N, C-alpha and C positions, 0 to 999 in steps of 0.2 A: 117622726115627721121628716120626710125627705126634703132636703134643701138642695136644689140644683142650681149651680152658678155657671153661666155661659159667658165667656169673654170672646168677642169677635170684633173685627174691624167695623168702624162706623160706616154707615151708608145704607143699611137696610131700612125699609119703610116700616111704619107702625103696623101696617097690615101683615107684612112678612113676620115681624116679631110676634104678633098676635097668633098667627098660625103655628109658629115654632113653639110658643108656650102651650097652646092647645095640644099639639102632637107629643111634646115631651111629657105633659101631664097624663095623657092617655097611656103612653108607654109605661110610665111609672106605676099607674094604677094596675095595669095588666101584669107587670113584672113582680110587683110587691104586694098586690092585693090591698092597697090602702085606699081610703076615700079621697076624692078630689080635694076636699077641704084640708087634707093633711099635706098636700103637695105645694111646695114653694118653688117658683122658678124666678131667677134673677138674671137679667141680661145686662152685661156691662159693655157699652159701646166704647171701643178704644181707638183713638186716632192712629193711623198707620205710623205716624212719626214717633209714637210712644212704644212701638214694638220693634225689636231687632231680630234679624236673622242673617246668618253668614257674615256677621261683623258689620252689618249696615242697617240703617233704619228701613223698615218695610216700606216707607213712603218712597224710597229710592228704588226699591226692588219691584214694587207693584204700584206704579203711578196711576 
């Protein structure tokens, strides 16, 4: 059972996340030959203030 975890900045719409889940699932089916029922996709929306890059919170780097 493939389990795909995606972490990204908060701010995408439910429709964008729906499309992402559909496309990741299709790619996994194609690459691994598994049925869609076996594919799990989890999206974790992370506030920019909870991620850091270059020694600073991403909320400061990418307002």
